[in-house]
C-alpha positions in Angstrom: 0.0 0.0 0.0 1.2 3.5 -0.8 2.2 5.9 2.0 -0.4 8.3 3.3 1.8 11.2 2.0 1.0 10.1 -1.5 -2.8 10.7 -1.2 -4.9 13.8 -1.8 -8.2 12.1 -0.8 -8.5 10.7 2.7 -11.4 8.5 1.7 -9.4 6.8 -1.1 -6.6 6.3 1.5 -9.0 4.6 3.9 -10.5 2.4 1.1 -7.0 1.3 0.1 -6.1 0.7 3.8 -9.3 -1.4 4.2 -8.7 -3.4 1.1 -5.0 -4.0 1.9 -5.9 -5.2 5.5 -8.6 -7.5 4.1 -6.1 -9.1 1.8 -3.6 -9.8 4.4 -5.9 -10.5 7.4 -9.0 -12.6 6.6 -10.6 -11.7 9.9 -10.3 -7.9 9.3 -13.7 -6.3 8.9 -15.5 -2.9 9.5 -16.5 -4.1 12.9 -13.0 -5.1 13.8 -11.7 -1.7 12.8 -14.4 0.0 14.9 -13.3 -2.0 17.9 -9.6 -1.2 17.3 -10.4 2.5 16.8 -12.8 2.8 19.7 -15.9 3.9 17.8 -19.4 2.8 18.5 -20.7 2.5 15.0 -19.5 -0.8 13.4 -19.9 0.4 9.9 -18.6 4.0 10.4 -15.5 3.3 8.3 -17.6 2.1 5.4 -19.9 5.1 5.6 -16.9 7.5 5.6 -15.3 5.6 2.6 -18.6 5.9 0.7 -18.9 9.6 1.4 -22.0 9.3 3.6 -20.3 10.5 6.8 -17.6 13.1 7.5 -15.0 12.8 10.2 -15.1 15.1 13.2 -12.1 16.2 15.1 -12.8 13.5 17.7 -13.3 10.7 15.2 -10.2 11.8 13.3 -8.2 10.9 16.3 -9.9 7.5 16.6 -9.3 6.7 12.9 -5.6 7.6 13.4 -5.5 5.0 16.2 -7.5 2.5 14.1 -5.2 2.8 11.1 -2.1 2.9 13.3 -0.6 6.1 11.9 2.7 7.4 13.4 3.2 11.0 14.5 3.9 12.7 11.1 1.5 10.5 9.3 -1.2 11.4 11.8 -0.5 15.2 11.2 -0.7 14.7 7.5 -3.9 12.6 7.7 -5.6 15.2 10.0 -4.8 18.0 7.5 -5.8 15.8 4.6 -9.3 15.4 6.2 -9.5 19.2 6.9 -8.5 19.8 3.2 -11.1 17.4 1.8 -13.9 18.7 4.1 -13.0 22.4 3.9 -16.0 24.5 3.0 -14.2 27.5 1.4 -11.4 27.8 -1.2 -9.3 29.8 1.2 -9.4 27.0 3.8 -8.5 24.5 1.1 -5.5 26.6 0.0 -4.2 26.8 3.6 -4.5 23.0 4.2 -3.2 22.2 0.7 -0.1 24.3 1.4 0.5 22.2 4.6 0.0 18.9 2.7 2.4 20.0 0.0 5.1 20.9 2.4 4.9 17.5 4.1 4.5 15.3 1.0 8.2 15.3 0.0 10.4 14.3 3.0 13.9 13.1 3.6 14.0 9.5 4.8 14.8 9.4 8.5 16.5 6.6 10.5 14.4 5.6 13.5 16.3 5.2 16.7 15.7 1.9 18.5 15.2 1.7 22.3 18.7 0.5 22.9 20.1 3.6 21.2 18.7 6.1 23.6 22.1 6.8 25.1 22.4 9.0 22.1 20.3 11.6 23.9 21.9 11.0 27.3 24.7 13.5 26.6 23.7 16.5 24.6 27.0 16.8 22.8 26.8 13.3 21.2 24.4 14.6 18.6 26.6 17.7 18.0 29.7 15.6 17.5 27.9 13.3 15.1 27.3 16.3 12.9 30.6 18.2 13.5 33.1 15.3 13.4 32.3 14.8 9.7 32.9 18.4 8.7 36.6 18.5 9.2 39.6 16.2 9.4 40.3 16.3 13.1 42.8 13.4 12.8 41.5 12.0 16.0 42.8 15.0 17.9 40.3 14.8 20.8 41.5 18.0 22.4 40.7 19.8 19.2 37.3 18.1 18.9 36.5 19.0 22.5 37.4 22.7 22.0 35.3 22.9 18.9 32.2 21.9 20.9 30.3 24.8 22.5 30.1 24.8 25.5 33.5 23.1 25.5 33.7 19.5 26.8 36.6 17.3 27.8 38.8 15.4 25.3 37.8 12.1 27.1 34.1 12.9 26.6 34.7 13.7 22.9 36.5 10.4 22.3 33.9 8.4 24.2 31.1 10.0 22.1 32.7 9.1 18.8 33.4 5.5 20.1 29.7 5.2 21.0 28.6 6.5 17.7 30.9 4.0 15.9 29.7 1.1 18.0 26.1 1.9 17.3 26.5 2.3 13.6 25.7 6.0 13.6 29.2 6.9 12.3 31.7 5.0 10.2 35.4 5.6 9.7 36.6 5.9 6.1 40.0 4.6 4.9 41.4 8.1 4.9 40.7 8.4 8.6 37.8 10.8 8.3 34.3 10.1 9.7 31.0 9.7 7.8 27.4 9.5 8.9 25.6 6.3 8.2 22.3 8.1 8.1 21.4 11.5 6.9 18.6 12.2 9.5 17.7 10.6 12.8 14.4 10.5 14.6 12.7 8.7 17.5 9.5 6.6 17.4 6.6 8.9 18.2 5.1 6.5 20.8 8.3 6.5 22.8 8.0 8.9 25.8 11.5 8.4 27.1 12.7 10.4 30.0 16.1 10.6 28.4 14.7 12.3 25.3 12.7 14.8 27.5 15.9 15.5 29.5 17.8 16.1 26.2 15.2 18.7 25.2 15.5 20.4 28.5 19.2 20.6 28.2 18.9 22.1 24.7 16.5 24.7 26.0 19.0 25.7 28.7 21.7 25.9 26.1 19.4 28.1 24.0 18.9 30.4 27.0 22.6 30.5 27.6 23.3 31.4 24.0 21.4 34.7 24.5 24.4 35.9 26.6 27.5 34.2 25.2 26.8 33.9 21.5 27.1 37.0 19.2 23.7 38.2 18.0 24.8 37.7 14.4 25.3 34.0 15.1 22.0 33.2 16.7 18.3 33.8 16.2 15.5 34.1 18.8 12.0 35.1 18.2 8.5 34.5 19.5 4.9 35.6 19.4 2.0 35.3 21.9 -1.3 34.4 20.2 -4.9 33.3 21.0 -5.9 30.0 19.4 -8.6 27.5 19.0 -7.9 23.7 19.0 -8.4 23.6 15.2 -6.0 26.6 14.8 -3.5 24.8 17.1 -3.6 21.6 15.0 -3.0 23.6 11.9 0.0 25.5 13.3 1.5 22.2 14.5 1.2 20.9 11.0 2.9 24.1 9.7 5.7 23.6 12.2 6.0 19.9 11.1 6.1 21.1 7.5 8.7 23.7 8.2 10.9 21.2 10.1 10.8 18.8 7.1 11.8 21.7 4.8 14.7 22.4 7.0 15.7 18.7 6.8 15.5 19.0 3.0 17.7 22.1 2.9 20.3 20.4 5.1 20.1 17.2 3.0 20.8 19.2 -0.1 24.1 20.7 1.2 27.4 19.4 -0.2 29.2 20.4 2.9 28.8 22.3 6.2 31.1 24.2 8.6 29.1 24.6 11.8 26.6 22.7 13.9 23.4 24.4 15.1 20.5 23.4 17.3 17.1 24.5 16.1 14.3 24.4 18.7 10.7 25.0 18.1 8.2 25.2 20.9 4.6 26.1 21.4 3.0 25.8 24.8 0.0 27.3 26.7 0.3 30.4 28.8 -3.4 30.8 29.7 -6.4 28.5 29.3 -10.1 29.2 29.4 -11.4 29.6 32.9 -13.4 26.7 34.3 -17.1 27.3 34.9 -18.9 26.2 38.0 -20.2 23.2 36.1 -16.8 21.7 35.2 -14.7 22.6 38.2 -13.4 19.6 40.1 -15.2 18.8 43.3 
């Protein structure tokens, strides 16, 4: 079956999904899908495929679960539904732009659970990028001093050794290092404390950069906005699309001379006040 990123009609995607599942699993049925997705109507999938029912925001999430879509696939599918069900041409244009930005992506290597030490030390990912940019000739002192903030030569050597051992770097015959994968990602369902701590450290380094990195070598910007849940979902999709475009830009480079960390965050500052009826007792 084709990837969801190749579709422009979510009903066609769901039909192909059902037909493919039916071929490979004789027991698969509309009722089975309903049970897996957590929907009450046993034939809801058929009704949606036939165009007799639309998907609401709530049922979109249930269908994502039923189909088994991963994080980026889920974002694309959600916006595909919004695009197909949009009532105005302006809405369609907005959602189509998001779909277009996500439809052509650079393949990413998915980190397995036993590779999560990659995130345990923030500088390991930096060294994975930077060690390939120059011929350090295994001068660990020079490698360590090139990292910002500076680390110890022993930490630099251990980081490279770990990357080699886990097939994230390979050493060429001329002594220089090369990445085995262009891009790395984690499984969306993994909620590892190590990954969360990695993000916390990167946020602290971003804060530190405001004081110790020249303004022409860093960028910081932010806006405070009021949103609805639908607008939030759309902006998340825009961010995902932007992230993928960044990956494509980097992938197209013949060489690089620096390593940067790009963070994107969006979090609530205020929520709607609770009414008397929905306050906890």
